[in-house]
N, C-alpha and C positions, 0 to 999 in steps of 0.2 A: 250602616253598616257596621260590621263588626268591627273593633280593633288592630291593627296588625302589629304583631311584633315578628319580630325576625331573630335568629338563633343561626352561628356559624359553628365549625367545627374541623380539626385538620387531626388528618389520621395516616397510620400505613408508616413507613421511610418517611425520611424526611427528602428534600426537594427546593432550587432555589428560587422557589415560588413564592412556598405559604408565607413567610409573612408579609409579603408584598401583595397579598389573594388577601385577606384578613385586614390590611389596610386599606385596599382599592375595594371592599367593600364598604367599610366603614364611611369613607368617602365618599360614595356613590350613592347610597342610604341618606348619607346628613345632606347633599346638594339636593336631591329629589321629592325625597322625603324625609325631613327633619324629624318631624313628630312623631317616627317609628322609634319603639322603642327597639335595642338592641343588647342581646348577651350572648356572649360565647361560653361554649360549652368544655371544659379542662380535660386536656389529653383524650381528645376526640370521643369516643363511642362511652368509653369509661364515664368520662361525664357527666354522659345523657343516665348512664343504669344510675350514678350516685347522688344524681341532682348537685354536682359539684359546676356552678359557673360563673361567669362574671359579667358582672354589669359594666357596657358600657357607658360612660359617663360623657359629659361633656368634655373635660378635657382632654380626655382619650379621642375624642373626635378632631379636636382642633390639631392635636398633633397624629394625628394615624400619616400624615405623609413621610414623617417619622421611618414606619414601616419599612417604606421601603429600597433602603438601606439596609436591612439585614437579612441574614438566612437563619434559616431554623425557623421555629413554630413559637410567634409571641404566645401561643395560648395551647400550647402543648399536644404532642401525637400520643398517641395507642395503638395496641392490632386487635381491635375484641370484634370479633362476630358472632353480630347477634342471633342467628342461627342454631349455635355453638352452645344450647343450654348449659352441656356438661363443663363445658372450661369456663364459662361467666359464673360459674356458680365453685368450683372447684376456686378460681382467682376471689373469690368472692364479692363480685360484684353485684350479685342475684341469691338467692334463697334458693334450696332444692323443692324442685316442681316449679321453680317458675318459668313463664316463657318470656326470656328478655327481648324479644320485639314486644309482648304488652308493655310490661315495664318501662319501655325507654318511651311508646308512645305514651303513658300514661305521664309519663313526667313530663314530656312535652304540653301534653294539654295543661296538667298542672302549674304549667311554667307560663301557659299562654299563649307558646308559639303559635304558628299562623307560616311560616316560610323558615327552612332551614336551610342552610348549605352546607354542603359534604366540602371538602378539599384533602381528594386525595386519589389513589390510583383506582387499579382496577377492582381489589377486594372492595375498599372504601367504599366505590360507587355500587358495585353488586350490593352491600350491604345497605346503602342506601335505598337499591330496586326494592328490595324484600324489605326494610321498613316503609315503602311508601308504597307497596302493596298492602302490605298487613294496614296501613292507618286507612288508604283507600276501600276494604274489604268489612271494616273496622266502624266506618262512620267520622272517624277524626277529619277535622275540616285543616288540612296542614297541606302547601306544596312543598317538595324536595328539589333542589337545584344542586346538583354538584356540580362539581371546577373539574378537569381533570389534572391529576400531578403524578408523573413519576419519570424519573431519570432516564431510566429505559426505553420509552416512548414506541410502550407497545401497545398501549389500549388499541382495541377494535372499537368503532370504527374510526378512531380520529387520528387525523395525520399527524397532528404533531402536537403533543401535551407539553402545559407548563412545565418549564426547570428545564428540560430536557438540552436549548441551544447553550446555555450556561454553563453545567454541567460537563458539557463537551471541549466547551469555552478553558473554562477552570482546570480539566482535566491536563488540558495542550497546555498553560502554563505550569501548573506541576511538574508535568514532565520536562520539559524546559530546562527545568532547572536540574534531576535529577538525569537527565541524559548526559552533563556533564562530568559524573562519577564514570563513565567511561575513560577519561584523563586520569583516574587515579590508578590503575594496575592495568596491567599488559594483557593481552587474551580477554576480555573483559565480555561478558554477559548479562546484560540489563533488561529483566521483564516489567515492563508496566501490564499489570494487571488492572481491568477495567470494569464498572457493572455491569451485569447484564446475562441473566442466569437464562434466559429462551428465547433476548433479543440481541443482536450483535449492531443496532442501531447505533448506541453511545461508544462503543468501542472505534466504530468507523469512525462517526462523526466526530470524535476526539483526533485521531489519526489525520485528518484531513485538519481538523483545528493546530495543529501541531505545525505540518506539513507548510500551512499557508501563514502558521510564524513566524518559520525558521526557514522559510526555501531564498528570502533574501537576504537574507544575516550579511554580512561582510566579516570579511575572516583576513589576518595575517599572512599571505604565502610561503607557502614550507615550514609552517609551526603543527601542529597536531591538531588543534582549536580548526575544523574542518566542516566539508559540507559534510565527509562519510561519517565523522563522529555523532555529526546531528539526527544520522539517516533514522528510516525505520524498516528493517529487513525482510521482517515478518508480521500479517499480520492474519488473525484468528480468531473465526466469529461461532457462534452455533450453527449457523447456515451454511458453513463450510464444511470440508476433510481436503487433507492432506495423509501424503503419504511418508510417515518419520523417515526413515531412512534415505528416499531421494531429496526431502526437505532437507536435511541432515546436511547431507554433500554440497547443496547450493549454500548453507550458510556458513558450511565449514572454507567454503573456496574465498566467502566474504571476510572471515574472522582471519583467514589465514594472508588476504592481504593486508585489510587495515588496521589490523588487531581488536578491534569490536564485533560486537554483535547486539540491535537492539530489537525484541520485539514486544508486540503489545498483543493483548491478548485476552479476551470475553471472560470473565470468570465463567461462564458457562463454555467454554468452546470445546469441540473436539472430546464430548461426554464419549462419545462409543469407544471412541479408541481408549480413552483413559479408564472404563470399565473394565474394557478386554482386558488391558493391560492389568490391572489388579485381579482378577479373575483367574487370568492366566497362573499368576504369582500366587496360586491359593486364597488368596485375601474373600471375605465371604462381603459382598458391595449390598449394603443397605437398602429398601424399597418399600415404597408403602404399599397399601390393603389393593391399590390399582394394579401393582407392580412395576411402577417408574420408578426410577432411581433418586433417593433422597439427596439432592447435587447440593444440600448444605454439607455434605460429610466427604464432598469431593476438591480438594484442594488442587485448581485446575493449572494458578501457578508456578507451585511448590513442581508437579505433575513434569511441567513444561522445564521447570530448572534442574533437576533431577536426570530428565533425558537427554537433553541439547548441550548441560554443559559437561556430561561425558563424549560425547558425540563430537563435539565441536574443540575438545580438548580446553578445554576454558579455562584459563590458570583464577577466574577469579567471577563468582555470579553473584546475583541478586535479584528480588522480587518485592517490586513498588506498586503501591496499590495506593490509585487515587481517589478508589470512591467516598469516603468519609469527608474530603477534606473540598471534592467536589458537591457533594451535594449540600453541603452544609454552606454553601455561599449564595450571596444576595444576589437578588438577579442581572442580570442585565438589562442592554438596550434592548433587544431585538426581545426578550421575556417580556419588560414589563409592557412592552407594546402590548405582545399576547393576551397578557397578564389583564391587561387596561379593555382591550373588547371583550373576554369572555366574560369580568365582570360586569360591563354593562349590559350584557345580553343575559347574563345572571340575575342581576336585579328585575330588569324589566322584564323576565320572566317571572320570575317569584311574584313580582307584582301582579302579572296575569296569571295566576294560579295555572301554570303550564312546568309541568314536574321532566326532568331529563336530567340531562348532564349535557351542557356547551361543549361544542368541538366543532373544529369544519371534518363537515361530515364526508369520509374517503366515497362515498356508496352515493353521495349527492353531489358529485364537482366539485367538493371540499367547499361548501358554501357551509358558512359559520349558521351553526342552529343550534337548537336544545333537542338532543340526540335521546329518544324512546332508551327507558334505560332496560329492556330487556336485550336489546342491539349490544348492549356495555360487555365486553369482552378480554381477558386478559390474556397473553401468551402471543401477542403481535408480528411474526416471522419481522425481519429488516429483507426489503427487497432485494435483492442481491445487482437487478438490472437497476436501480437509482443508478444515474450519468454518472454525480459527482462520485461514488464509491468504483465504477473503474478507471475515471480519472487518478483520484489514490492510488487504485494498484498498480495501472503504468506507469505512474511516476513513480514507485517503489520497484519497477521490474518485477512483479511478483504473481505468477498465475495463480489458478484458483478454482477449487471446483466444488458448486452445490453439494451440502450433505448426504442429500435425497436425491 
């Protein structure tokens, strides 16, 4: 039997699971197959193309449990698409005319890798799918098993992505402090912008975690530190729609009564309204080759601040973003349990030469299994029929309408 060798990489943006997933893979292989050699490629697929790797030593194996305490990635991330030869060449990762898939495959073969674990979101794992297909078509003996990471929880058909629960909890903790800014000046508008360009799950889940965190607070009756100060008055997602004038009227009543208004906003919320507003003002909105708006040019939080501060007659307004704080946190208890179960399956699958992405398959009754690479896609919308979302909206007293 050919000698096994495991490699791992983390890629894409950060999420509160990368360090723990790396530590978990090291621990699991050490427990059940200690004879297997392990390496980690630095900075994701960039490390594969450049042949830049870290040998997992005996000392690293013994101390792998320490990685569960930290956020970030202990082996580094990057955003590299192996099917974009021009970009890889431009960045000096390959030479002009080279096929990055072939360069990656040859590097893995040269390094003797038989199992590759990719820890990342839909881009990372669709790239892993491209690599796995290339390896299979060209006779390379290598199994690729991905683990799904994204704070947006937007990977099809996976029920729960690694790190998303933690990001919601940490985002709520972040805003529990920021909400006290409402007491700094009369008629204050505070906007909490949360990550989620195409999916509102994280914004909704952060709101839920914040409500659960603050709903049983004890206050000193008669003072301004009270339930109203800690309330969320509006929640806006990419999947929902609202009328600006009627919503402003509702929020102004709250401002007039309490002296402050708090909004939770996804970074991709109300995109159509914002684009229409900018184009009506004569501004050209940048689009890609497919006609889609380049969302990174749209500053959603500032748009909400600009319009609602004026309509609510706010004396003070601010936008606070929890994204980098939340996504860099260490995994919480719920995510640690999820990571362990997915890691155990990923190792088992790697040793049994089953390629795919581990996750609870929504098309198979939520069963934890290795999902076939071709079925992995990004952009999963948040389901507005989710029961706890209705509980959040009812608690806030806000009505909502689907965007489509």
